[in-house]
C-alpha positions as CSV (number, residue, x, y, z in Angstrom):
1,M,-0.5,37.5,0.2
2,K,1.6,36.8,3.3
3,A,-1.2,34.6,4.7
4,C,-1.4,32.6,1.5
5,L,2.3,32.1,1.4
6,F,2.4,30.9,5.0
7,L,-0.4,28.4,4.2
8,F,1.4,27.1,1.2
9,L,4.7,26.6,3.1
10,S,2.9,25.0,6.1
11,V,1.8,22.0,4.0
12,L,5.3,21.4,2.6
13,A,7.6,19.3,4.8
14,A,11.3,19.7,4.8
15,P,13.1,17.3,2.5
16,A,13.0,13.8,4.1
17,L,16.2,11.9,4.1
18,A,16.5,8.1,4.5
19,G,15.3,7.2,8.0
20,E,13.7,10.6,8.7
21,A,10.0,11.3,9.1
22,I,8.3,12.5,5.9
23,S,6.2,15.0,7.9
24,G,6.2,16.9,11.2
25,R,2.7,15.4,11.8
26,F,2.3,11.9,13.3
27,N,1.2,9.3,10.8
28,A,1.4,5.6,10.3
29,D,0.6,2.5,8.3
30,P,1.9,3.6,5.0
31,S,0.1,2.8,1.7
32,P,2.1,4.4,-1.1
33,H,1.1,4.3,-4.7
34,V,2.4,5.8,-8.0
35,F,-0.5,7.4,-9.8
36,N,0.2,9.5,-12.9
37,G,3.9,9.7,-12.2
38,K,3.4,11.0,-8.6
39,V,3.5,9.2,-5.3
40,Y,0.3,9.3,-3.2
41,L,0.8,8.1,0.3
42,Y,-2.3,7.1,2.2
43,A,-1.9,6.9,6.0
44,T,-3.5,6.4,9.4
45,D,-3.6,9.8,11.1
46,D,-1.8,9.3,14.5
47,A,-1.9,13.0,15.2
48,S,-5.6,12.9,15.7
49,N,-5.7,9.9,18.0
50,S,-5.9,10.0,21.8
51,G,-2.3,9.0,22.3
52,T,-3.4,5.9,24.3
53,Y,-5.0,3.9,21.5
54,W,-5.2,3.8,17.7
55,D,-8.5,5.6,17.8
56,S,-8.4,8.1,15.0
57,T,-11.4,8.3,12.7
58,S,-10.0,9.7,9.5
59,W,-7.2,9.0,7.0
60,R,-4.6,11.4,5.7
61,L,-2.9,11.8,2.4
62,Y,0.7,12.9,1.5
63,T,2.1,13.4,-2.0
64,S,5.5,13.7,-3.5
65,D,7.2,14.0,-6.9
66,D,10.6,12.9,-5.6
67,L,10.2,11.0,-2.3
68,K,12.2,13.8,-0.6
69,T,9.8,16.7,-0.3
70,W,6.3,15.8,0.8
71,R,3.1,17.7,0.7
72,D,0.5,17.2,3.4
73,D,-2.8,17.1,1.5
74,G,-4.9,16.8,4.7
75,S,-7.6,14.5,5.9
76,F,-9.4,13.4,2.8
77,L,-11.8,10.8,4.2
78,D,-13.6,9.9,7.4
79,V,-15.1,6.6,8.6
80,S,-18.5,8.4,8.4
81,V,-18.5,7.8,4.6
82,F,-19.5,4.3,5.5
83,K,-23.0,4.7,6.8
84,W,-23.1,1.0,7.9
85,A,-20.0,1.4,10.1
86,R,-20.4,1.3,13.9
87,P,-20.5,4.7,15.6
88,D,-17.2,3.9,17.4
89,A,-15.4,2.7,14.3
90,K,-11.8,3.5,14.0
91,A,-9.8,4.4,10.8
92,W,-6.9,1.8,10.7
93,A,-4.3,0.9,8.1
94,P,-5.6,1.7,4.6
95,E,-5.0,0.7,1.0
96,A,-5.7,2.1,-2.5
97,A,-5.8,0.8,-6.0
98,F,-6.5,2.1,-9.6
99,R,-8.5,0.3,-12.2
100,N,-11.3,1.0,-14.7
101,G,-10.4,4.7,-14.6
102,K,-11.3,4.8,-10.9
103,Y,-9.5,4.9,-7.6
104,Y,-10.5,2.5,-4.9
105,F,-9.8,2.9,-1.2
106,Y,-9.9,-0.1,1.1
107,A,-10.6,0.8,4.6
108,P,-10.6,-1.3,7.8
109,V,-13.3,0.1,10.1
110,G,-14.0,-1.1,13.6
111,G,-11.6,-4.0,13.5
112,D,-14.2,-6.4,12.1
113,K,-15.0,-5.0,8.6
114,I,-13.3,-3.7,5.5
115,G,-15.1,-1.1,3.4
116,V,-14.3,0.1,-0.1
117,A,-14.8,3.6,-1.4
118,V,-14.4,4.9,-4.9
119,A,-13.3,8.2,-6.5
120,D,-12.5,9.8,-9.9
121,K,-9.2,11.2,-8.6
122,P,-6.6,9.9,-6.2
123,A,-7.4,12.5,-3.5
124,G,-11.1,12.1,-3.9
125,P,-13.8,12.9,-3.1
126,Y,-14.5,9.3,-2.2
127,R,-17.9,7.7,-1.8
128,D,-18.9,4.3,-0.5
129,A,-18.8,1.9,-3.4
130,R,-21.2,-0.5,-1.8
131,S,-24.1,-0.3,0.7
132,D,-22.3,-2.7,3.1
133,A,-18.8,-3.9,3.9
134,L,-16.6,-5.7,1.3
135,I,-15.4,-8.0,4.1
136,D,-17.5,-8.6,7.2
137,K,-16.4,-10.9,10.0
138,A,-20.0,-11.6,11.0
139,R,-21.0,-12.5,7.5
140,D,-18.1,-14.0,5.6
141,A,-16.7,-17.4,6.1
142,N,-13.0,-17.5,7.0
143,A,-12.7,-13.7,7.5
144,G,-10.5,-14.4,10.5
145,D,-10.3,-12.8,14.0
146,E,-9.5,-9.3,12.7
147,P,-10.1,-8.5,9.0
148,I,-7.8,-5.4,9.0
149,D,-4.7,-4.3,7.1
150,P,-6.1,-4.7,3.5
151,Q,-3.6,-4.7,0.6
152,V,-4.3,-5.2,-3.1
153,L,-2.1,-6.6,-5.9
154,I,-3.4,-6.4,-9.5
155,D,-1.4,-9.1,-11.4
156,D,-0.1,-8.9,-14.9
157,D,-3.1,-10.9,-16.2
158,G,-5.5,-8.4,-14.6
159,Q,-6.6,-10.6,-11.7
160,A,-6.7,-8.6,-8.5
161,Y,-5.9,-10.1,-5.1
162,L,-6.8,-8.8,-1.6
163,T,-4.7,-9.8,1.4
164,F,-5.6,-8.9,4.9
165,G,-5.8,-10.1,8.5
166,T,-4.0,-10.7,11.7
167,R,-2.4,-13.9,13.1
168,V,-3.6,-15.9,10.1
169,P,-3.0,-14.2,6.7
170,K,-6.0,-14.2,4.3
171,I,-6.1,-13.9,0.5
172,V,-9.1,-13.6,-1.8
173,R,-9.6,-12.8,-5.5
174,L,-11.4,-9.6,-6.3
175,S,-13.8,-9.2,-9.2
176,T,-12.9,-6.8,-12.0
177,D,-15.2,-4.2,-10.5
178,M,-12.8,-4.1,-7.5
179,T,-15.8,-3.9,-5.1
180,S,-16.8,-7.6,-4.8
181,L,-15.1,-10.9,-4.1
182,A,-14.5,-13.4,-6.9
183,G,-14.1,-16.5,-4.8
184,P,-13.8,-17.7,-1.2
185,I,-11.5,-16.2,1.4
186,E,-8.5,-18.6,1.8
187,N,-5.6,-18.9,4.3
188,L,-2.3,-17.8,2.8
189,V,0.1,-20.6,3.7
190,I,3.7,-19.8,4.7
191,K,6.1,-22.8,4.9
192,D,9.6,-23.3,6.4
193,F,9.6,-20.8,9.2
194,P,12.9,-21.2,11.2
195,A,12.4,-24.1,13.5
196,D,14.7,-22.6,16.2
197,D,12.9,-19.3,16.3
198,P,9.3,-19.4,17.7
199,K,8.9,-15.7,17.1
200,K,9.0,-16.2,13.4
201,K,5.3,-16.4,12.6
202,Y,2.7,-14.3,10.9
203,G,1.3,-11.4,12.9
204,E,-0.1,-8.6,10.7
205,A,0.7,-6.1,7.9
206,P,0.4,-8.3,4.8
207,F,2.0,-6.9,1.6
208,L,2.2,-8.7,-1.7
209,H,4.3,-7.5,-4.6
210,K,5.7,-9.1,-7.7
211,R,9.2,-8.9,-9.3
212,N,10.6,-10.9,-12.2
213,G,7.8,-13.4,-12.1
214,L,8.2,-14.1,-8.4
215,Y,5.6,-13.1,-5.7
216,Y,6.9,-11.6,-2.5
217,F,4.8,-11.7,0.6
218,S,6.1,-9.5,3.4
219,F,4.6,-9.0,6.8
220,S,5.2,-8.3,10.5
221,T,5.8,-11.2,12.8
222,G,3.8,-9.6,15.7
223,W,3.8,-7.1,18.5
224,P,6.6,-6.1,18.4
225,G,7.6,-7.7,15.2
226,Q,10.2,-7.9,12.5
227,I,9.3,-7.4,8.8
228,V,10.1,-10.7,7.1
229,Y,9.1,-12.2,3.7
230,A,8.3,-15.3,1.8
231,T,8.1,-16.1,-1.9
232,S,6.0,-18.1,-4.3
233,K,5.7,-18.7,-8.0
234,T,1.9,-18.3,-7.7
235,P,0.0,-15.5,-6.0
236,M,-2.2,-17.8,-3.9
237,G,0.8,-19.7,-2.6
238,P,2.0,-21.6,-0.7
239,Y,4.8,-19.3,0.2
240,T,8.3,-20.2,1.4
241,Y,9.9,-18.2,4.2
242,R,13.0,-16.3,3.0
243,G,14.3,-14.0,5.7
244,V,14.2,-10.7,7.4
245,I,13.8,-7.3,5.7
246,F,13.6,-5.0,8.7
247,D,14.3,-5.6,12.3
248,Y,12.3,-5.0,15.5
249,L,11.5,-1.4,16.4
250,K,11.2,0.1,19.9
251,I,7.5,0.6,19.3
252,S,4.9,-2.1,19.4
253,T,3.9,-2.2,15.7
254,N,5.8,-2.6,12.4
255,H,4.1,-2.0,9.2
256,Q,5.6,-1.8,5.7
257,A,4.9,-1.2,2.0
258,I,7.1,-1.5,-1.1
259,I,6.8,0.4,-4.4
260,T,8.9,1.0,-7.5
261,F,9.3,4.6,-8.5
262,K,11.5,6.0,-11.2
263,G,13.4,2.8,-11.6
264,K,14.2,2.2,-8.0
265,T,12.5,0.2,-5.2
266,Y,11.5,1.8,-1.9
267,F,10.5,0.5,1.5
268,F,8.1,2.5,3.6
269,Y,7.6,1.9,7.3
270,H,6.7,3.8,10.5
271,D,8.7,4.3,13.7
272,N,9.1,6.6,16.7
273,L,10.9,9.4,14.9
274,L,9.4,12.7,16.2
275,P,9.5,14.3,19.7
276,G,6.6,13.0,21.7
277,G,6.3,9.9,19.6
278,G,5.7,6.3,20.7
279,D,3.5,3.3,20.2
280,H,0.5,5.4,19.3
281,K,2.2,8.4,17.8
282,R,4.2,7.1,14.9
283,S,5.9,8.6,11.9
284,I,6.4,7.3,8.3
285,A,9.8,7.1,6.7
286,V,11.2,5.6,3.5
287,E,14.4,3.7,2.6
288,E,15.7,2.3,-0.7
289,L,15.3,-1.4,-1.0
290,H,17.8,-3.7,-2.8
291,Y,17.7,-7.2,-4.2
292,N,20.6,-9.7,-4.5
293,A,21.3,-11.4,-7.9
294,D,19.2,-14.4,-6.8
295,G,16.2,-12.3,-6.0
296,A,16.6,-12.3,-2.3
297,I,15.8,-9.0,-0.5
298,R,18.7,-7.4,1.4
299,Q,17.9,-6.6,5.0
300,I,17.5,-2.9,5.6
301,V,19.2,-1.2,8.5
302,A,17.4,2.0,9.5
303,K,19.6,5.0,9.6
């Protein structure tokens, strides 16, 4: 009985306050989703990398009913589920989506491909939904230098969009099966970057969400980078630069996600928050996000 109690307590993190790590285990690249009234947070597992590179080979899952207390549900998927992946493939920033009664997991592997796995439950077990990659740099026109950082928006009309990529943001429509493309990969155009700030440009971490009929495209400006955003009245753009959401961090990467949960909007990110942390040993945290009356996002200042 004592052993079982210890195991149960070990997977529950202390309540995470704003700006504090959700777990005592290193994790990064948050992909939070509300499924069945509960938050499922899919993440890169920095605790299992070498500490000198982002070379973990599995993804980790955390769950919460209130965004304060988090349960570590462990390593639920490894790159080996994709038999077509290279032997040295790494598990980088993930994404998930729900449709057709199934859960879909979008996984960048090896830096040049994005796979998609499918499951009947949010925590899996997941299986490869295809026999090859959904996005393949060597196969697909305009896949870009690095088809990584996938993110999915399912619009109100049912059309799903996948954004991804570094240095030049990409966007493509997904078929209703969520495992195939429904059109060509296009560049997502961002206009009106500040002319007096050459650092304001797209780097990585694309994230698309919709509020009151307006599409918000947030992203990191580079390495290191700020999280900034642009808006459009159509999902494919073009988008107009609007401003900064989150400032530079002391680590080399900045990666965000935004969800609405129980009537409030939340901003997830990673930072150096635990002892021994740094560029390759990051920790996920969450802050509430607010909008002004005109729809502009207020800049978040980390606690």
